[in-house]
C-alpha positions as CSV (number, residue, x, y, z in Angstrom):
1,M,127.9,85.0,109.2
2,A,128.9,88.6,109.2
3,G,127.4,89.5,105.8
4,N,123.8,88.4,106.7
5,K,123.2,91.1,109.4
6,P,120.3,93.4,108.4
7,K,121.3,97.0,107.9
8,T,120.2,99.5,110.6
9,P,118.7,102.7,109.3
10,T,121.0,105.7,109.6
11,S,120.0,108.6,111.7
12,K,119.3,110.6,108.5
13,L,117.0,108.0,107.2
14,L,115.2,107.8,110.6
15,R,114.7,111.6,110.6
16,F,113.5,111.5,107.0
17,K,110.9,108.9,107.9
18,Q,109.8,110.7,111.0
19,N,109.4,114.0,109.1
20,R,107.2,112.3,106.5
21,M,104.8,110.9,109.1
22,T,101.4,112.4,109.0
23,D,98.9,113.2,111.7
24,V,96.2,111.2,109.9
25,E,94.7,108.5,112.0
26,C,94.1,105.2,110.1
27,Y,92.1,102.7,112.0
28,Y,89.8,100.3,110.2
29,S,87.5,100.4,113.2
30,M,86.7,104.1,112.3
31,A,85.4,103.0,108.9
32,D,81.9,101.9,108.0
33,A,81.8,98.2,108.8
34,V,78.9,97.6,106.4
35,L,80.8,99.3,103.6
36,I,83.9,97.1,104.2
37,L,81.8,94.0,104.1
38,Q,80.0,95.1,100.9
39,A,83.4,95.7,99.3
40,I,84.7,92.3,100.4
41,D,81.5,90.6,99.1
42,A,81.5,92.4,95.8
43,V,85.2,91.6,95.0
44,T,85.1,88.0,96.2
45,R,81.8,87.2,94.4
46,S,83.4,88.3,91.2
47,G,86.3,85.9,91.8
48,G,88.8,88.3,93.3
49,A,90.4,88.8,96.7
50,V,90.9,91.8,98.9
51,M,93.8,92.5,101.4
52,F,93.7,95.2,104.0
53,G,96.6,96.7,105.9
54,L,98.4,99.9,106.9
55,T,101.6,101.4,105.5
56,S,104.7,100.8,107.6
57,D,104.6,104.4,109.0
58,G,100.8,104.0,109.8
59,G,100.0,107.2,107.8
60,A,97.8,105.5,105.2
61,F,95.6,102.5,104.7
62,S,96.9,99.8,102.3
63,F,94.1,98.3,100.1
64,L,94.9,95.6,97.5
65,I,92.5,93.9,95.1
66,L,93.7,90.7,93.4
67,D,91.7,90.2,90.2
68,G,93.1,87.4,88.1
69,D,96.5,88.5,87.0
70,D,95.7,92.1,87.9
71,K,96.6,93.8,91.1
72,V,95.1,97.1,92.2
73,R,96.8,98.7,95.2
74,E,95.7,101.9,96.7
75,Y,96.9,103.9,99.7
76,P,94.0,106.1,101.0
77,H,95.0,108.6,103.6
78,G,92.3,108.8,106.3
79,V,88.8,107.4,106.7
80,D,87.2,109.8,104.1
81,E,89.5,108.6,101.3
82,L,89.0,104.9,102.4
83,T,85.2,105.4,102.4
84,Q,85.4,106.8,98.8
85,L,87.6,103.9,97.7
86,L,85.3,101.3,99.2
87,R,82.2,102.9,97.6
88,T,84.0,102.8,94.2
89,T,85.0,99.2,94.8
90,V,81.4,98.2,95.5
91,V,80.1,100.0,92.4
92,T,82.8,98.6,90.2
93,Y,82.6,95.0,91.3
94,S,78.8,94.6,91.7
95,D,75.5,95.9,90.5
96,D,74.6,97.0,94.0
97,E,75.0,100.6,95.2
98,P,76.7,101.0,98.6
99,A,74.5,101.7,101.6
């Protein structure tokens, strides 16, 4: 069917997206693995869930906490912001201080 074909981004839209891309590297392997595990443990022990990803342009992490009917979504840019978010998550969802 002709009407079901996905739209291709225009050259202006592609330029806009390329101009917005940052030079920040976002790799979970660069983050503190123990801190990631502490955040997962803290949220899941309290009955919630955690989802990790990247934004479509790769310029930021995507971090989502599902807590009952509440959703908390954050987009930290770079490992430093991710580390701060993970520390806050551990403190908020548990009695333990992050390592």
